[in-house]
N, C-alpha and C positions, 0 to 999 in steps of 0.2 A: 479530471480523473478523480475517482473516489478514494480518499485516503483515511476515512473514518476508522475502519477496522484495524489496519496496521498501526495507525496513530494511537488508538485506544490500547492495543496490546503493548505497544512500545512504552506508553506512559505507565502501565501497570508494572512492566519489567523495570523501568527506571525507579519507580517508587520502592520496589523490592530491593534494588541495589542501594538506594538511599537509606532504607531501614537497616539493612545489614551493615552499612557504614556507620550509622549512628550507634548501633549496638557494639560494634568493634571499637569505636572511639571511646565508648564508656568503659570498656574493659582493659584495653591496652595501656601500658604505662606511658605517661606523657613524654618521657625521654627515650622511648624505644626507637630503634632504627629498623625500618621496614624495607625489605627488598621490593623494588618496583620494576626492575628490568633484569632480565636473565640472559646469560650467554647461551651458546648452542648446547653446552653440556648441562644446562639447567641450573647453573649456579648464579646467585644474584650478583650483579656487578654495579648496580646503582641503588642507592638507598634514599629514603625520605622519612620525614616525621610522620607520626600516625595520621595527623590531619590531612597532609598532602597525599599520603598513600591511599587513604580510603576515599579520596575525592577524585583521583585521576580518571578512573574508568566511568564513574557516573557522569563526570563532566564531558568525557568523550562521547558517552551515549547521548547526552543532551544535545551536543553539537551535531551528532549524526541524525537525530530526530529532526532538528531544525533544517538540516541539509536536505533530507528526504522530503520534508514538507514544502520547502521553497523551490527546489530544483524544477518541478513541473511548471512553475510560473515563468521560468526563463526558457522553456523549451519552444523552439519555433515550430516543431512538428507535433503539436499537442494531440492531434487526433491519433497519430501513430503511437504516442506514448500511452494514451488512454487505452488503446487496443492491446497494449503490453502491460496492462495494469496488474495482472496476476504475477507476471515475471518481476515487475517492479516491487510488488509487495513481498515476494519471496526473498529478493536481495535485501530489502529493508529488514525483514524479520531475522534472516540469518546473520546479518551484520550485528544487530542488537544482541542476539543470543551469544555470539562470539565475545562481544564486549562484556556481557554479564559473566561469561565463563572465565574470562581473564580476571575480572574483579574477584570472582570466587577463589581463583588460584592465589591471588595476592593476599586475600584475607586468610586463606588456609595456611600459607607459609608464615604469615604474621603470627599465627597462634601455634607455630611449631609443628603443624601437620605436614608430614613428608609426602608431598605429591610431586610428580614429575611435570613441571610446567611445560617443558618442551614436548613431551609425549602428548599431553593434553591439548595444547594449542595446535600442534601439527595434526592431531586427529580432528580437531575442529576445522582446520583448514581443508582437510580431506572432505568433510561434510559440505563445506562451502563450495568446493569445486564440483562435487556431485550435484548439489542443488542448482548451481548456476548452469551446469551442463545440461541438466534436464529441462530447463526452461529456455535455453538459448534459442531454440528454433521458433519459439513463440514471440520473440521480441521483434517488433517492427522498426524500420529505420528511424532513428532519433539521435539526438546529441547528448542524452542524459545517461543512458544505460546500454550496455552491449559492447561489442568490439567496434569502437568508433575510430576508424582510420580514414584518411582522405579518400581512399578508394571505396570503402564500404558506404560512406556517406554520399558519394557521387554516383553510385551505381547500385540499384536495388538488387540486381542479380548477384553482384559481388557480395552484398550484405547477406543475402540468403545462403549462398554457398559457404561463406566464411563462418557463419553461425552454425551451420550444420557440422562443419569440421570442429569448431570449438566445442559443440555439444558433446560429441562422443570422446574427443580428446580430453576434455576436462573431466569427464566421468572416469575414464581410464586412469588419469593422473590422480584423481581423488581416491579411487580404490587402492592404488599403489601406496599412496600416502597413509591411508588408514591401516593397511596391512603392516607398513613399517612402524607406525605408532603402536600397534598392538603386539608385534612380535620381535622387533629389533631391540636388542638389549643395549646397544650403544646409543646413549642420548645424543651424542655429537652427530652420529650418523643419521639419526632421525631428523635432527635439525637441518642437516645438509639436504636430505631428500625433500623435506618440506619446502625449503627455499628453491631448490632445483625445479620442483613441480610448479611453484608459483611463477618462476621466470619462464618456464617452458610454455605454460598456458597463456602467457602474454606474447612471447616471441613467435611461436609457431603460427597462431592464427593471423598475426600481423604480417608475417612473411608470406603466408598463403594468400592473403588479400592482395598484397603487392604483386605476387606472381600472377594471380588471376587478371589483374589490371594490365600487366605487361603482355600477357598472352592475348588479351582481347584487342590490344592496340596494334599487334603485329598481324 
């Protein structure tokens, strides 16, 4: 599977994150306490030194890039994963963009810029759900990306039907999440909706896959 394009774009994004970190580290006081984790209401509940705060997301991005580069090497159904190359690249790109956005929120709050981390990240989650929903139908059976249950992996028809369900369901959840992030005033409510959508998009397709397998067995 060709990974040159997503890898190049990821490295450019990682370099931008590293540059932003270097600039922030040069400006922030050495004894500053930077919020790096936020509760559902958007209030920081974990803090770190400037060096650690500006390093968390770039490090996570680096590990994500390595994971996306190496995962295809361990895939038993490489031909199917190769046929799902566009979908794989989309998941890769959206993941890196979300990590970069999280990095931007941390830096903004470090400099006292009032941004709603919860609204921003939940909105980003909505975009992720829409993106993955749109490409779900193009993913061929594999063990690297997609709704990988014992039933989808054992039955191609189960895989196809489950991913069709996931596709439209994920888009609907994504739109609902984005609307909540844009219009809901309660940060706590936005966080709950985001978590609920994330859980639903995992549980519903899994349950549907199981139901399909049971129906086929009877």
